[in-house]
C-alpha positions as CSV (number, residue, x, y, z in Angstrom):
1,X,0.1,0.0,0.0
2,X,1.5,3.3,-1.1
3,X,1.1,5.9,1.6
4,X,1.0,9.7,1.0
5,X,0.9,11.3,4.5
6,X,-1.0,14.6,4.6
7,X,-4.2,15.9,6.1
8,X,-6.9,15.4,3.5
9,X,-9.0,18.2,2.2
10,X,-12.8,18.7,2.6
11,X,-15.4,18.2,0.0
12,X,-17.5,21.4,-0.5
13,X,-21.0,22.4,-1.3
14,X,-20.1,23.0,-5.0
15,X,-21.2,19.5,-5.7
16,X,-24.3,19.6,-3.9
17,X,-23.3,18.0,-0.6
18,X,-25.3,18.4,2.5
19,X,-23.7,18.5,6.0
20,X,-25.0,17.1,9.3
21,X,-25.3,19.3,12.5
22,X,-22.1,20.3,14.3
23,X,-22.8,17.8,17.0
24,X,-23.0,15.0,14.4
25,X,-19.5,15.8,13.1
26,X,-17.8,15.1,16.5
27,X,-16.9,12.0,18.6
28,X,-14.5,11.3,21.5
29,X,-11.8,8.7,20.7
30,X,-10.7,6.8,23.7
31,X,-8.6,9.1,25.9
32,X,-8.9,12.3,23.9
33,X,-10.9,15.4,23.5
34,X,-13.4,16.0,20.7
35,X,-12.3,15.2,17.2
36,X,-14.0,16.7,14.1
37,X,-14.6,14.2,11.4
38,X,-15.7,16.6,8.7
39,X,-15.6,14.2,5.8
40,X,-18.4,12.1,7.4
41,X,-20.7,15.1,7.0
42,X,-21.0,14.5,3.3
43,X,-24.3,13.3,2.0
44,X,-25.4,11.9,-1.3
45,X,-28.2,14.1,-2.8
46,X,-30.5,14.3,-5.8
47,X,-28.1,17.1,-7.1
48,X,-24.9,15.3,-7.0
49,X,-26.0,11.5,-7.4
50,X,-25.2,11.4,-11.2
51,X,-21.7,12.5,-10.9
52,X,-21.2,10.7,-7.7
53,X,-22.2,7.2,-9.2
54,X,-20.5,8.1,-12.5
55,X,-17.2,8.6,-10.6
56,X,-17.6,5.3,-8.7
57,X,-18.3,3.4,-11.9
58,X,-15.1,4.8,-13.5
59,X,-13.1,3.8,-10.6
60,X,-14.6,0.3,-10.4
61,X,-13.8,-0.1,-14.0
62,X,-10.1,0.7,-13.5
63,X,-10.0,-1.4,-10.2
64,X,-11.2,-4.4,-12.3
65,X,-8.8,-3.8,-15.0
66,X,-5.8,-3.5,-12.7
67,X,-6.8,-6.9,-11.1
68,X,-7.0,-8.4,-14.6
69,X,-3.6,-6.9,-15.6
70,X,-2.1,-8.3,-12.4
71,X,-3.6,-11.7,-12.9
72,X,-2.5,-11.9,-16.5
73,X,1.0,-10.8,-15.6
74,X,1.4,-13.7,-13.3
75,X,-0.6,-16.3,-15.3
76,X,-0.2,-15.5,-18.9
77,X,2.6,-13.0,-20.0
78,X,5.0,-10.6,-18.4
79,X,8.0,-9.6,-20.4
80,X,7.6,-12.6,-22.7
81,X,6.3,-15.3,-20.4
82,X,4.2,-15.5,-17.2
83,X,5.8,-14.1,-14.1
84,X,4.8,-17.4,-12.4
85,X,7.0,-19.2,-14.9
86,X,9.9,-16.7,-14.3
87,X,9.7,-17.1,-10.6
88,X,9.3,-20.8,-10.5
89,X,12.3,-21.3,-13.1
90,X,14.4,-18.6,-11.2
91,X,16.7,-18.0,-14.2
92,X,16.4,-14.4,-14.4
93,X,17.7,-11.6,-12.2
94,X,17.0,-11.2,-9.3
95,X,15.9,-14.7,-8.9
96,X,18.8,-17.0,-9.9
97,X,18.0,-20.0,-7.6
98,X,15.3,-21.4,-5.5
99,X,16.7,-19.9,-2.3
100,X,16.5,-16.5,-3.9
101,X,12.7,-17.0,-4.4
102,X,12.2,-18.5,-0.9
103,X,13.9,-15.4,0.5
104,X,11.6,-13.2,-1.6
105,X,8.6,-15.0,-0.2
106,X,9.9,-14.3,3.4
107,X,10.9,-10.7,2.6
108,X,7.3,-10.0,1.4
109,X,6.1,-11.3,4.8
110,X,8.5,-9.2,6.6
111,X,7.5,-6.1,4.6
112,X,3.7,-6.6,5.4
113,X,4.2,-7.4,9.1
114,X,6.4,-4.3,9.4
115,X,3.8,-2.2,7.6
116,X,1.0,-3.4,9.7
117,X,2.7,-2.7,12.9
118,X,4.6,0.4,12.3
119,X,2.5,2.2,9.6
120,X,-1.1,0.9,9.4
121,X,-1.4,0.7,13.2
122,X,1.6,2.5,14.5
123,X,1.3,5.9,12.5
124,X,-2.2,6.6,13.8
125,X,-1.0,5.7,17.3
126,X,2.0,7.9,17.0
127,X,-0.3,10.9,16.0
128,X,-2.6,10.1,18.8
129,X,0.2,10.2,21.4
130,X,1.4,13.5,20.0
131,X,-2.1,15.0,20.7
132,X,-2.9,15.2,17.0
133,X,-6.2,13.3,17.5
134,X,-8.0,14.4,14.3
135,X,-4.9,13.6,12.2
136,X,-4.7,10.3,13.8
137,X,-8.2,9.3,12.6
138,X,-7.3,10.5,9.0
139,X,-4.3,8.2,9.1
140,X,-6.3,5.1,9.9
141,X,-6.8,2.9,6.7
142,X,-10.3,1.9,5.9
143,X,-11.8,4.2,8.5
144,X,-14.8,5.1,6.3
145,X,-16.1,1.5,6.3
146,X,-14.8,0.6,9.8
147,X,-13.1,-2.3,8.2
148,X,-9.6,-1.4,9.4
149,X,-9.1,-4.5,11.9
150,X,-10.3,-6.9,9.2
151,X,-7.9,-5.4,6.7
152,X,-4.9,-5.7,9.0
153,X,-5.7,-9.3,10.3
154,X,-6.1,-10.3,6.6
155,X,-2.6,-9.0,6.0
156,X,-1.3,-11.2,8.8
157,X,-3.2,-14.1,7.2
158,X,-1.3,-13.2,3.9
159,X,1.8,-14.2,5.8
160,X,0.2,-17.4,7.2
161,X,-0.7,-18.5,3.7
162,X,2.7,-17.7,2.5
163,X,4.4,-19.8,5.3
164,X,1.9,-22.6,5.1
165,X,1.7,-22.8,1.2
166,X,-2.1,-22.9,1.3
167,X,-5.1,-20.5,1.7
168,X,-7.0,-22.3,4.2
169,X,-4.9,-22.6,7.3
170,X,-3.8,-26.1,6.7
171,X,0.0,-26.8,5.7
172,X,1.0,-28.0,2.3
173,X,3.4,-30.9,1.9
174,X,5.9,-28.7,0.1
175,X,5.6,-25.5,2.1
176,X,8.0,-23.5,4.2
177,X,6.2,-24.5,7.2
178,X,6.5,-28.1,6.5
179,X,10.2,-27.9,5.5
180,X,11.0,-25.8,8.7
181,X,9.3,-28.2,10.9
182,X,11.4,-31.2,9.6
183,X,14.6,-29.1,10.1
184,X,14.0,-27.1,13.1
185,X,11.0,-27.7,15.3
186,X,11.8,-24.9,17.6
187,X,11.9,-22.3,14.9
188,X,8.7,-23.8,13.3
189,X,6.8,-23.5,16.5
190,X,8.2,-19.9,17.1
191,X,7.1,-18.8,13.6
192,X,3.7,-20.2,13.9
193,X,3.3,-18.7,17.5
194,X,4.3,-15.3,16.3
195,X,2.0,-15.3,13.3
196,X,-0.9,-16.5,15.5
197,X,-0.1,-13.9,18.2
198,X,-0.1,-11.0,15.6
199,X,-3.4,-12.2,14.1
200,X,-5.2,-12.6,17.6
201,X,-3.7,-9.2,18.9
202,X,-5.3,-7.5,15.9
203,X,-8.5,-9.5,15.3
204,X,-9.5,-10.3,18.8
205,X,-7.5,-8.0,20.8
206,X,-8.1,-4.5,19.2
207,X,-11.4,-2.8,19.7
208,X,-13.4,-1.9,16.5
209,X,-13.7,0.4,15.0
210,X,-10.0,1.1,15.2
211,X,-10.6,4.8,14.4
212,X,-12.5,5.3,17.7
213,X,-10.1,3.3,20.0
214,X,-6.7,4.5,18.8
215,X,-5.6,5.2,22.3
216,X,-6.4,1.8,23.6
217,X,-3.7,-0.4,25.3
218,X,-4.5,-3.2,23.0
219,X,-3.0,-1.2,20.0
220,X,0.3,-1.2,21.7
221,X,-0.1,-4.9,22.2
222,X,-0.9,-5.4,18.5
223,X,2.1,-3.2,17.5
224,X,4.5,-5.3,19.7
225,X,3.1,-8.7,18.3
226,X,3.7,-7.4,14.8
227,X,7.2,-6.4,15.8
228,X,8.0,-9.8,17.3
229,X,6.7,-11.4,14.0
230,X,9.1,-9.3,11.9
231,X,12.0,-10.1,14.3
232,X,11.6,-13.9,13.9
233,X,11.1,-13.7,10.2
234,X,13.9,-11.3,9.5
235,X,16.5,-13.0,11.8
236,X,15.7,-16.6,12.6
237,X,13.8,-17.6,9.5
238,X,16.1,-15.8,7.0
239,X,19.2,-17.4,8.7
240,X,17.4,-20.8,8.4
241,X,17.0,-20.2,4.6
242,X,20.5,-19.3,4.1
243,X,21.7,-22.5,6.0
244,X,19.5,-24.7,3.6
245,X,20.0,-22.8,0.4
246,X,21.1,-25.7,-1.6
247,X,18.2,-28.0,-0.6
248,X,16.2,-29.2,-3.5
249,X,13.0,-29.0,-1.4
250,X,13.1,-25.2,-1.9
251,X,12.3,-25.9,-5.6
252,X,9.0,-27.6,-4.7
253,X,8.2,-24.9,-2.0
254,X,8.3,-22.2,-4.8
255,X,6.3,-24.2,-7.1
256,X,3.5,-24.9,-4.6
257,X,3.6,-21.2,-3.3
258,X,3.0,-19.9,-6.8
259,X,0.3,-22.5,-7.8
260,X,-1.7,-22.7,-4.5
261,X,-1.2,-19.3,-3.0
262,X,-0.5,-16.5,-5.3
263,X,-2.4,-17.5,-8.5
264,X,-5.7,-18.6,-6.7
265,X,-5.5,-15.3,-4.7
266,X,-5.4,-13.2,-7.8
267,X,-8.0,-15.4,-9.6
268,X,-10.4,-14.5,-6.7
269,X,-9.3,-10.7,-6.9
270,X,-10.4,-10.8,-10.6
271,X,-13.7,-12.4,-9.7
272,X,-14.6,-10.2,-6.8
273,X,-13.6,-6.8,-8.4
274,X,-15.7,-7.8,-11.4
275,X,-18.6,-8.5,-9.1
276,X,-18.0,-5.1,-7.5
277,X,-17.9,-3.4,-10.9
278,X,-21.2,-4.9,-11.9
279,X,-22.8,-3.9,-8.6
280,X,-21.7,-0.2,-9.1
281,X,-22.8,-0.2,-12.6
282,X,-26.2,-1.2,-11.3
283,X,-26.0,1.5,-8.7
284,X,-25.2,4.1,-11.5
285,X,-28.3,3.0,-13.6
286,X,-30.5,2.7,-10.5
287,X,-29.2,4.8,-7.6
288,X,-30.9,3.7,-4.3
289,X,-30.0,2.9,-0.8
290,X,-30.4,-0.8,-1.5
291,X,-27.9,-0.6,-4.3
292,X,-25.5,1.3,-2.2
293,X,-25.6,-1.4,0.3
294,X,-25.1,-4.2,-2.3
295,X,-22.1,-2.3,-3.6
296,X,-20.7,-1.8,-0.2
297,X,-21.0,-5.4,0.6
298,X,-19.2,-6.4,-2.5
299,X,-16.4,-3.9,-1.7
300,X,-15.8,-5.8,1.5
301,X,-15.7,-9.1,-0.3
302,X,-13.2,-7.8,-2.8
303,X,-10.9,-6.3,-0.1
304,X,-10.3,-10.0,1.2
305,X,-8.3,-11.3,-1.6
306,X,-6.5,-8.0,-1.9
307,X,-5.4,-7.8,1.8
308,X,-4.4,-11.5,1.7
309,X,-2.0,-10.7,-1.3
310,X,-0.1,-8.1,0.5
311,X,2.6,-10.7,1.5
312,X,3.7,-10.8,-2.2
313,X,3.7,-7.3,-3.4
314,X,6.6,-8.0,-5.6
315,X,7.0,-8.5,-9.3
316,X,4.4,-7.0,-11.6
317,X,2.3,-5.5,-8.9
318,X,5.2,-3.4,-7.7
319,X,6.8,-2.8,-11.2
320,X,3.6,-1.8,-12.9
321,X,2.4,0.5,-10.2
322,X,-0.7,-1.7,-9.5
323,X,-0.3,-1.5,-5.7
324,X,-0.7,2.3,-5.5
325,X,-3.2,2.1,-8.4
326,X,-5.5,-0.1,-6.3
327,X,-4.7,0.8,-2.7
328,X,-3.2,4.3,-2.2
329,X,-3.8,5.7,1.3
330,X,-4.6,8.3,2.8
331,X,-7.0,9.9,0.3
332,X,-6.7,13.4,-1.2
333,X,-10.4,14.2,-0.7
334,X,-10.0,17.7,-2.2
335,X,-8.5,16.1,-5.4
336,X,-11.4,13.8,-5.4
337,X,-13.9,16.8,-5.3
338,X,-12.1,18.3,-8.2
339,X,-12.0,15.1,-10.1
340,X,-15.7,14.6,-9.6
341,X,-16.4,18.0,-10.7
342,X,-14.5,17.8,-13.9
343,X,-15.8,17.1,-17.3
344,X,-12.8,15.0,-18.0
345,X,-13.3,12.5,-15.4
346,X,-11.6,9.5,-17.1
347,X,-8.6,11.6,-18.0
348,X,-7.9,12.5,-14.4
349,X,-7.9,9.0,-13.0
350,X,-5.7,7.4,-15.7
351,X,-2.1,7.6,-16.5
352,X,0.2,6.2,-19.3
353,X,3.9,5.3,-19.8
354,X,6.5,3.7,-17.7
355,X,5.6,3.6,-14.0
356,X,8.0,5.7,-11.7
357,X,7.1,5.7,-8.2
358,X,8.7,9.1,-7.8
359,X,6.6,10.8,-10.5
360,X,4.3,13.2,-8.7
361,X,1.8,13.4,-11.7
362,X,1.3,9.5,-11.5
363,X,0.9,9.7,-7.8
364,X,-1.8,12.4,-8.0
365,X,-3.7,10.3,-10.3
366,X,-3.4,7.2,-8.1
367,X,-4.6,9.2,-5.1
368,X,-8.1,9.6,-6.7
369,X,-8.7,5.9,-7.7
370,X,-8.6,2.4,-6.2
371,X,-10.3,0.6,-3.3
372,X,-10.2,3.6,-0.9
373,X,-11.7,6.1,-3.3
374,X,-14.6,3.6,-3.7
375,X,-14.7,3.2,0.0
376,X,-15.4,6.9,0.5
377,X,-18.0,7.0,-2.2
378,X,-19.8,3.8,-0.8
379,X,-19.5,4.2,3.0
380,X,-20.2,6.7,5.9
381,X,-19.7,5.9,9.6
382,X,-19.0,2.2,8.9
383,X,-22.3,1.7,7.0
384,X,-23.3,1.9,3.3
385,X,-24.4,5.4,2.3
386,X,-28.1,6.0,1.8
387,X,-30.0,7.7,-0.9
388,X,-33.6,8.6,-1.3
389,X,-34.3,11.2,-3.9
390,X,-37.9,11.8,-2.8
391,X,-36.9,12.7,0.8
392,X,-33.7,14.5,0.0
393,X,-35.3,16.9,-2.4
């Protein structure tokens, strides 16, 4: 997930938005004073419904396209052959042997464990501790939908899946888990324990919604558990791979990982983003509270394969800029307002040419598309947005 840290702007009345009362825009996060959540004042109205849903449809189309492009790069063609073949054959830089590939698997797990603990959970907590309570809420990923804890726990499941070589919690015969168990039972038990501890500290330990409980002591427990997971992966498991770099079992681990973890996850992502696209098209053609709810539910379903893919954000997803295309956070809401008001909507949410993560023009486009732009358009205060043209008029 590409992060751009700034305080988001506010959507204004130029698009026909209606605000709640002053009292409705404030709440008291645990241990703080009042915090203004101005973006949650925005309402869908008869005046803005057409542009609102048109924008959602354009973003959903691009999200589905990105998912398809990512799946095709792994399964069909990426620089002349499927990336799955490149990775499994490990005969091209930077993957020159099976140990390189297994280390990449572990590095992906380290990256997401660190991001969950230090960025997704840690940055809001750090802002909260410095007294920047409103900014802390704005830094919480998926706070419009109140889906943060599910997102973060699914990130930990992406680590479990990579280690186990499956997606259902069992352990594949040719997996890093099974191989570690045969060679070093102590390390195996430690890795499993740290994965479970991080998952439970987030899923069962943190109080939902995270945006309202940033100051809770359980947040620190989750951060600590993620840090301990990073430590065992980065030090102990990495050393173990180095010690066994020549073992032929690593070849089978890589093959199983690609075939039974990566490819099925991306297949699900394609299917579920397509379902989301269809629901938002229905919303555009027939705007209603019921159709907002249907689209919001499918947004939640589509998040699961994405968040459980974040332990393998390498290869095409990184090289082609598909991660920030799909999952940039926080949002630039002021830019969303300008994009929605533009007559050239599609031009403002697409970019062309070689991807460069330092290109500010590309980053600006990525900030107004993807999962979280749709989240903003579909959710308010943890629930699907409502629309009733008869009562709002």
